[in-house]
C-alpha positions in Angstrom: 4.5 7.7 -21.9 2.6 8.2 -18.2 4.7 10.3 -16.1 5.2 10.1 -12.4 6.2 11.9 -8.9 8.5 10.4 -7.6 9.9 11.5 -3.8 13.6 10.2 -3.6 16.1 11.1 -1.0 20.0 11.6 -2.1 22.3 11.9 0.3 20.0 12.1 3.1 18.4 15.3 1.1 14.8 14.4 0.1 13.4 15.6 -3.4 10.7 15.6 -5.7 11.0 15.3 -9.8 8.5 14.4 -12.2 9.7 11.5 -14.6 8.0 9.9 -18.0 7.8 6.2 -17.8 8.5 3.7 -20.4 4.5 1.8 -20.7 6.5 -1.5 -21.4 7.8 -1.3 -17.8 4.4 -1.3 -16.8 3.4 -5.0 -16.9 6.0 -5.8 -14.0 6.0 -3.6 -10.8 10.0 -4.9 -10.7 10.9 -3.8 -14.2 8.3 -0.7 -13.4 10.6 0.0 -10.1 14.6 -0.7 -12.1 12.9 2.1 -15.1 11.9 4.2 -12.6 15.2 4.2 -11.3 17.0 4.6 -14.5 14.9 7.3 -15.6 15.6 8.9 -12.1 19.9 7.9 -12.5 19.4 9.8 -15.6 17.9 13.3 -14.6 20.1 13.3 -11.3 23.0 11.4 -12.0 24.4 11.0 -15.2 27.6 9.0 -14.7 24.9 6.3 -12.7 25.1 4.5 -16.1 28.5 2.4 -14.5 27.0 1.6 -11.7 24.1 -0.5 -13.9 26.6 -2.0 -16.6 28.3 -3.9 -13.0 26.4 -7.3 -13.1 24.9 -8.7 -10.7 22.4 -9.5 -8.8 20.8 -6.7 -7.6 18.3 -4.9 -9.4 18.8 -0.7 -10.9 16.9 0.5 -7.7 19.9 -1.2 -5.7 22.1 -0.6 -7.6 21.3 3.0 -7.5 21.1 3.1 -3.3 24.3 1.6 -2.9 26.6 3.1 -5.9 25.0 6.3 -4.7 23.2 6.7 -1.7 19.8 7.2 -3.7 16.5 5.9 -3.0 13.4 5.8 -4.1 10.7 6.7 -1.6 7.4 6.9 -3.2 6.2 6.8 -6.7 2.5 9.2 -7.8 1.0 8.6 -11.7 0.3 12.1 -12.5 
């Protein structure tokens, strides 16, 4: 799995984390960003799965922002 350095903001505090993202998510930009959001949530917010289960038309990245005030700012491959 490729490794990415992700810069994110949580409650106004900018932070960085290194995440591995499954190769299957690399073929589509939205699938990739959702995979990054899911991996980020697994690492910093173990209870975030509840927000992801909510069925609506938002992406996982948008759900993470709305429910937990977490925004993905920058993604770089290592």
